[in-house]
C-alpha positions as CSV (number, residue, x, y, z in Angstrom):
1,X,-22.0,27.4,3.8
2,X,-22.6,27.3,7.6
3,X,-19.9,27.9,10.1
4,X,-19.9,24.3,11.1
5,X,-19.5,23.1,7.5
6,X,-16.6,25.5,7.0
7,X,-14.9,24.3,10.2
8,X,-15.3,20.7,9.1
9,X,-13.9,21.5,5.7
10,X,-10.9,23.3,7.3
11,X,-10.3,20.4,9.7
12,X,-10.3,17.9,6.7
13,X,-7.9,20.2,4.8
14,X,-5.6,20.3,7.9
15,X,-5.8,16.5,8.2
16,X,-4.8,16.1,4.5
17,X,-2.0,18.6,4.9
18,X,-0.6,16.7,7.9
19,X,-0.7,13.3,6.1
20,X,0.8,14.7,2.9
21,X,3.6,16.5,4.9
22,X,4.4,13.3,6.8
23,X,4.6,11.3,3.6
24,X,6.8,13.9,2.0
25,X,9.2,14.0,5.0
26,X,9.4,10.2,5.0
27,X,10.1,10.1,1.3
28,X,12.9,12.6,1.7
29,X,14.5,11.4,4.9
30,X,12.9,8.2,6.1
31,X,10.2,7.6,8.8
32,X,12.7,8.0,11.6
33,X,12.9,11.7,10.7
34,X,9.1,12.2,11.1
35,X,8.4,13.4,14.6
36,X,5.4,15.3,15.7
37,X,7.6,18.3,16.6
38,X,9.2,18.4,13.1
39,X,5.9,17.7,11.5
40,X,4.2,20.6,13.4
41,X,6.9,22.9,12.3
42,X,6.6,21.7,8.7
43,X,2.8,22.3,8.5
44,X,3.0,25.5,10.7
45,X,0.6,24.3,13.3
46,X,1.3,23.6,17.0
47,X,1.8,20.1,18.3
48,X,-1.6,20.3,20.1
49,X,-3.3,20.9,16.7
50,X,-1.6,17.7,15.4
51,X,-2.8,15.8,18.4
52,X,-6.3,17.0,17.9
53,X,-6.2,15.1,14.6
54,X,-4.0,12.2,15.5
55,X,-3.1,10.4,18.7
56,X,0.6,10.3,17.7
57,X,3.0,9.4,15.0
58,X,1.6,5.8,14.7
59,X,-1.8,7.3,13.8
60,X,-0.2,9.6,11.2
61,X,1.7,6.7,9.7
62,X,-1.6,4.7,9.6
63,X,-3.3,7.5,7.8
64,X,-0.5,7.6,5.2
65,X,-0.8,3.8,4.9
66,X,-4.6,4.1,4.3
67,X,-4.0,6.6,1.5
68,X,-1.3,4.2,0.1
69,X,-3.7,1.2,0.0
70,X,-6.2,3.3,-1.9
71,X,-3.5,4.3,-4.4
72,X,-2.2,0.8,-4.7
73,X,-5.8,-0.6,-5.2
74,X,-6.3,1.8,-8.1
75,X,-3.0,0.9,-9.7
76,X,-3.7,-2.8,-9.4
77,X,-7.2,-2.4,-10.8
78,X,-5.9,-0.5,-13.8
79,X,-3.2,-3.1,-14.5
80,X,-5.7,-6.0,-14.1
81,X,-8.4,-4.5,-16.3
82,X,-6.0,-3.5,-19.1
83,X,-5.2,-7.2,-19.8
84,X,-8.0,-9.5,-21.1
85,X,-6.2,-12.8,-20.6
86,X,-6.2,-14.0,-16.9
87,X,-2.4,-14.9,-17.1
88,X,-1.6,-11.5,-18.5
89,X,-3.8,-9.8,-15.9
90,X,-2.0,-11.6,-13.0
91,X,1.4,-10.7,-14.4
92,X,0.3,-7.1,-14.8
93,X,-1.0,-7.0,-11.2
94,X,2.2,-8.5,-9.9
95,X,4.3,-6.1,-11.9
96,X,2.3,-3.1,-10.8
97,X,2.7,-4.2,-7.2
98,X,6.5,-4.5,-7.5
99,X,6.7,-1.2,-9.4
100,X,4.7,0.6,-6.6
101,X,7.0,-0.8,-4.0
102,X,10.1,0.3,-5.9
103,X,8.8,3.7,-6.9
104,X,7.2,4.6,-3.5
105,X,9.5,3.2,-0.9
106,X,8.4,5.4,2.0
107,X,4.7,4.9,1.3
108,X,5.3,1.1,0.9
109,X,7.1,1.1,4.2
110,X,4.2,2.9,5.9
111,X,1.8,0.3,4.5
112,X,3.8,-2.9,5.2
113,X,6.7,-2.3,7.5
114,X,5.9,0.4,10.1
115,X,3.9,-0.6,13.1
116,X,0.4,0.7,12.3
117,X,-3.0,-0.5,13.3
118,X,-4.1,-1.7,9.9
119,X,-5.3,-5.3,10.1
120,X,-5.0,-7.8,7.3
121,X,-6.3,-11.1,8.5
122,X,-8.9,-10.6,11.1
123,X,-11.9,-9.5,9.1
124,X,-11.4,-5.9,10.3
125,X,-9.8,-4.8,7.1
126,X,-10.2,-1.2,6.1
127,X,-11.9,-0.4,2.8
128,X,-8.8,0.6,0.8
129,X,-7.0,-2.5,2.1
130,X,-9.9,-4.6,1.1
131,X,-9.9,-3.1,-2.4
132,X,-6.2,-3.8,-2.8
133,X,-6.6,-7.4,-1.6
134,X,-9.7,-7.7,-3.8
135,X,-7.6,-6.9,-6.9
136,X,-5.3,-9.8,-6.1
137,X,-8.4,-12.0,-5.6
138,X,-9.9,-10.8,-8.9
139,X,-6.7,-11.5,-10.8
140,X,-6.3,-15.0,-9.3
141,X,-9.9,-16.1,-9.4
142,X,-9.9,-17.4,-13.0
143,X,-6.6,-19.3,-12.2
144,X,-7.5,-20.6,-8.8
145,X,-9.1,-23.9,-9.9
146,X,-10.0,-25.9,-6.8
147,X,-7.7,-23.8,-4.5
148,X,-9.1,-21.3,-2.0
149,X,-8.7,-18.0,-3.9
150,X,-8.2,-15.9,-0.8
151,X,-5.5,-18.1,0.5
152,X,-3.9,-18.1,-2.9
153,X,-4.1,-14.3,-2.9
154,X,-2.5,-14.1,0.5
155,X,0.4,-16.3,-0.5
156,X,0.9,-14.5,-3.8
157,X,0.8,-11.1,-2.1
158,X,3.2,-12.3,0.7
159,X,5.6,-13.7,-1.9
160,X,5.5,-10.4,-3.8
161,X,6.1,-8.5,-0.6
162,X,9.1,-10.7,0.1
163,X,10.5,-9.9,-3.3
164,X,9.8,-6.2,-2.9
165,X,11.5,-6.1,0.5
166,X,14.6,-8.0,-0.6
167,X,15.0,-5.9,-3.7
168,X,14.6,-2.7,-1.7
169,X,17.3,-4.0,0.7
170,X,19.6,-4.8,-2.2
171,X,19.6,-8.5,-1.2
172,X,18.8,-9.9,-4.6
173,X,20.8,-9.8,-7.9
174,X,19.9,-7.0,-10.1
175,X,18.6,-7.9,-13.6
176,X,16.7,-11.0,-12.6
177,X,13.3,-9.5,-11.7
178,X,11.5,-11.0,-14.7
179,X,13.0,-14.5,-14.0
180,X,11.9,-14.3,-10.3
181,X,8.4,-13.2,-11.3
182,X,8.2,-16.0,-13.8
183,X,9.3,-18.6,-11.2
184,X,6.6,-17.3,-8.8
185,X,3.7,-17.0,-11.2
186,X,4.2,-19.9,-13.6
187,X,3.2,-22.6,-11.1
188,X,0.1,-20.5,-10.1
189,X,-0.9,-20.2,-13.7
190,X,-0.2,-23.8,-14.7
191,X,-2.0,-25.3,-11.6
192,X,-5.1,-23.3,-12.4
193,X,-5.1,-24.1,-16.1
């Protein structure tokens, strides 16, 4: 291995360490607690080393979000492909999405709430984000009928995001998750059938 290859590998490892540490700090204490000073102390590198990898906290949060979109895409794909019937696949994708939001609140927050430069609707989507959105499209395609499947995916994803956010904020009644999901998905399924 050349010196250059070793340096690139070490830089990539530092990058992953910083992203992982930021996510762990956010999961333990919330994103407000993640500062470049505290993060530098946590990873045992100076702040200038952090700034050599990221322009600031927003860039670190964006990197965490990118990882999250990749993880979410994999979970949605697994849920979708495990169910042969389109209705079941859609319900599985929706359930996996809501489970992810509930089980990974800091990561979900980085992906959808924090101010990051991850664009959804301008055609400048990042690959992990495209993959996650593509899983919604794939689950909805057999049920779309004459509807524009991407618009249907956007509305479905937006509705699930609203539910996830309201549940996280304890704004919805506990114990009614299945009924809410049925009310959301049944019209989509019936209109496509």
